[in-house]
LUMBAPA-909046 format. One record per residue: x, y, z of N, C-alpha, C, O in turn; residue number from 0; residue in three letters. Coordinates in pm, whole numbers, plus 50000, padded with zeros to 5 digits. Example, Ala and Ser with C-alpha at 12.3 -4.5 7.8 and 13.67 -1.06 7.14 Angstrom:
# residues 2
SITE   n_c1   n_c2   n_c3  ca_c1  ca_c2  ca_c3   c_c1   c_c2   c_c3   o_c1   o_c2   o_c3  lose  lomar
SITE  51319  49431  50780  51230  49550  50780  51320  49670  50780  51424  49668  50846     0    Ala
SITE  51285  49775  50708  51367  49894  50714  51290  50003  50787  51341  50114  50804     1    Ser
This chain:
# residues 82
SITE   n_c1   n_c2   n_c3  ca_c1  ca_c2  ca_c3   c_c1   c_c2   c_c3   o_c1   o_c2   o_c3  lose  lomar
SITE  35424  19062  12262  35354  19146  12161  35435  19212  12070  35382  19241  11964     0    Met
SITE  35561  19245  12086  35656  19329  12009  35670  19243  11880  35654  19292  11768     1    Glu
SITE  35696  19131  11898  35717  19045  11772  35605  19037  11681  35624  19038  11560     2    Gly
SITE  35484  19029  11735  35367  19024  11662  35342  19154  11584  35300  19149  11468     3    Met
SITE  35367  19270  11644  35346  19400  11583  35423  19412  11461  35377  19457  11356     4    Ser
SITE  35549  19367  11480  35640  19371  11351  35609  19284  11248  35617  19324  11132     5    Met
SITE  35569  19151  11278  35530  19063  11165  35411  19107  11069  35404  19089  10948     6    Lys
SITE  35313  19175  11162  35200  19227  11057  35219  19334  10964  35132  19376  10888     7    Ile
SITE  35341  19377  10973  35378  19510  10871  35463  19440  10762  35529  19516  10692     8    Phe
SITE  35471  19313  10739  35563  19260  10637  35467  19231  10519  35347  19207  10535     9    Thr
SITE  35520  19233  10418  35453  19188  10275  35419  19055  10278  35310  19018  10233    10    Lys
SITE  35511  18968  10332  35477  18818  10338  35361  18797  10419  35280  18715  10375    11    Ala
SITE  35334  18858  10538  35222  18846  10632  35098  18857  10545  35017  18765  10530    12    Phe
SITE  35089  18978  10489  34960  19033  10412  34932  18942  10291  34817  18913  10258    13    Trp
SITE  35042  18900  10227  35017  18808  10107  34951  18684  10143  34861  18636  10076    14    Gln
SITE  35002  18628  10259  34958  18501  10314  34818  18513  10376  34733  18425  10360    15    Tyr
SITE  34799  18616  10441  34658  18651  10506  34558  18676  10402  34443  18632  10410    16    Ala
SITE  34607  18756  10295  34519  18778  10173  34486  18633  10085  34377  18610  10033    17    Gly
SITE  34573  18563  10081  34565  18424  10005  34468  18340  10094  34377  18277  10041    18    Glu
SITE  34484  18338  10214  34419  18261  10312  34271  18302  10321  34183  18217  10337    19    Arg
SITE  34245  18429  10312  34101  18493  10321  34035  18465  10193  33918  18427  10195    20    Ala
SITE  34101  18480  10076  34043  18451  09945  33998  18295  09935  33894  18263  09877    21    Ile
SITE  34083  18204  09995  34044  18063  09986  33926  18036  10075  33838  17957  10042    22    Lys
SITE  33925  18101  10184  33807  18091  10281  33687  18124  10211  33592  18045  10207    23    Thr
SITE  33686  18245  10153  33573  18309  10097  33516  18228  09979  33394  18218  09967    24    Val
SITE  33603  18168  09890  33562  18080  09790  33501  17950  09861  33395  17903  09819    25    Ala
SITE  33564  17898  09958  33515  17765  10004  33380  17793  10078  33300  17700  10084    26    Gln
SITE  33351  17900  10128  33235  17939  10208  33134  17969  10087  33019  17931  10105    27    Thr
SITE  33161  18025  09983  33063  18050  09871  33016  17907  09815  32897  17881  09797    28    Ala
SITE  33117  17819  09791  33081  17689  09737  32991  17620  09834  32889  17568  09788    29    Ile
SITE  33018  17611  09971  32947  17550  10065  32807  17615  10069  32707  17544  10076    30    Ala
SITE  32801  17738  10063  32664  17808  10073  32578  17780  09962  32456  17774  09979    31    Ser
SITE  32632  17760  09845  32559  17721  09723  32522  17583  09737  32406  17553  09705    32    Leu
SITE  32597  17496  09778  32567  17349  09772  32484  17302  09891  32405  17208  09875    33    Thr
SITE  32497  17358  10002  32428  17317  10120  32275  17350  10109  32194  17272  10160    34    Val
SITE  32236  17455  10048  32104  17513  10040  32029  17422  09932  31907  17433  09928    35    Thr
SITE  32086  17339  09852  32014  17257  09762  31957  17356  09648  31848  17324  09600    36    Gly
SITE  32001  17440  09615  31949  17538  09501  31968  17458  09369  32069  17397  09334    37    Val
SITE  31830  17473  09293  31851  17395  09172  31859  17490  09052  31873  17435  08943    38    Thr
SITE  31853  17628  09054  31878  17719  08959  31969  17839  09006  31987  17867  09124    39    Gly
SITE  32019  17900  08907  32095  18031  08940  31993  18147  08992  32025  18234  09073    40    Val
SITE  31877  18135  08938  31778  18247  08987  31733  18227  09115  31687  18324  09175    41    Leu
SITE  31738  18103  09177  31687  18066  09309  31789  18103  09415  31762  18093  09535    42    Asp
SITE  31900  18144  09374  32007  18163  09481  31979  18312  09544  31942  18407  09476    43    Ile
SITE  32002  18315  09672  31992  18441  09757  32139  18485  09759  32221  18450  09843    44    Ser
SITE  32162  18571  09650  32304  18632  09638  32347  18724  09758  32465  18735  09788    45    Trp
SITE  32249  18787  09823  32268  18866  09936  32312  18789  10043  32413  18828  10103    46    Val
SITE  32251  18679  10082  32289  18579  10183  32427  18513  10154  32506  18492  10246    47    Ala
SITE  32455  18479  10024  32581  18418  10000  32690  18524  10013  32797  18496  10068    48    Val
SITE  32664  18649  09962  32771  18751  09979  32807  18790  10127  32923  18800  10169    49    Ala
SITE  32686  18812  10204  32713  18835  10351  32796  18729  10419  32892  18757  10490    50    Ser
SITE  32748  18591  10390  32825  18492  10470  32960  18480  10414  33047  18462  10499    51    Thr
SITE  33002  18485  10290  33131  18487  10247  33206  18618  10310  33315  18605  10365    52    Thr
SITE  33148  18732  10299  33217  18837  10353  33250  18828  10492  33364  18858  10526    53    Ala
SITE  33154  18787  10588  33208  18744  10700  33310  18645  10733  33385  18659  10829    54    Leu
SITE  33314  18534  10647  33414  18440  10655  33537  18512  10620  33631  18505  10700    55    Ala
SITE  33550  18579  10516  33674  18653  10490  33725  18745  10605  33843  18743  10641    56    Gly
SITE  33633  18824  10661  33678  18913  10785  33745  18825  10892  33855  18853  10939    57    Ile
SITE  33666  18709  10933  33711  18629  11015  33842  18564  10996  33914  18534  11091    58    Ile
SITE  33873  18543  10877  34000  18479  10834  34108  18573  10855  34209  18538  10917    59    Ser
SITE  34094  18703  10804  34199  18812  10836  34222  18835  10986  34333  18857  11037    60    Val
SITE  34099  18827  11055  34129  18858  11203  34187  18739  11274  34248  18753  11380    61    Leu
SITE  34170  18617  11216  34244  18498  11279  34392  18516  11238  34480  18490  11321    62    Thr
SITE  34423  18556  11124  34571  18562  11079  34634  18677  11176  34749  18665  11217    63    Ser
SITE  34552  18791  11212  34616  18889  11290  34633  18835  11433  34729  18866  11503    64    Leu
SITE  34533  18750  11474  34541  18691  11616  34662  18609  11634  34727  18618  11738    65    Arg
SITE  34700  18523  11534  34797  18434  11523  34934  18482  11477  35029  18404  11472    66    Tyr
SITE  34945  18610  11445  35073  18670  11390  35169  18668  11505  35143  18707  11619    67    Ala
SITE  35292  18614  11459  35407  18610  11570  35398  18486  11656  35478  18473  11749    68    Gly
SITE  35306  18392  11631  35302  18272  11705  35345  18155  11617  35376  18169  11498    69    Thr
SITE  35346  18046  11678  35390  17913  11617  35296  17891  11485  35339  17833  11385    70    Glu
SITE  35167  17943  11494  35069  17914  11376  35071  18022  11286  34978  18034  11207    71    Asn
SITE  35181  18119  11288  35169  18229  11207  35225  18207  11055  35270  18100  11013    72    Ser
SITE  35216  18314  10990  35258  18332  10842  35426  18290  10832  35477  18248  10728    73    Val
SITE  35494  18305  10946  35640  18283  10939  35664  18132  10887  35761  18112  10813    74    Ser
SITE  35587  18036  10921  35597  17894  10885  35560  17869  10728  35603  17772  10664    75    Arg
SITE  35475  17968  10676  35428  17956  10544  35475  18029  10435  35455  17995  10319    76    His
SITE  35550  18148  10476  35590  18224  10370  35739  18251  10371  35808  18222  10469    77    Ala
SITE  35786  18304  10267  35943  18336  10262  35969  18446  10359  35884  18530  10389    78    Ala
SITE  36088  18440  10406  36138  18547  10508  36098  18698  10438  36101  18712  10316    79    Pro
SITE  36066  18795  10520  36048  18925  10456  36194  18981  10424  36296  18952  10485    80    Ala
SITE  36183  19065  10316  36302  19114  10269  36355  19235  10347  36461  19287  10314    81    Glu
C-alpha cells in the first residue's frame, strides 16, 4: 500500500487519471446520445446524459485510484514523475 499512496500524489498520475476520465465521459456521452435513437437536439434528456456521464467520470477516477501502484497503473503510461 505504501507504493500506491506515493504514486497518487504525483502530477503524472493525476494528468493520466484526468485524461482517462475525460475520454470516458466523452465516450459515455456519445453512447448515451446514439443508443437512445434521439432524432433532434430538443428531444435529448440532458439531465440523464449529464448524470450518466458524471457517474462514468467518477468511476473512471476511482478505477485509477484502485489500480495506482499496480501493473495496470499510470506508471506504464506516463513519464516518470519529476
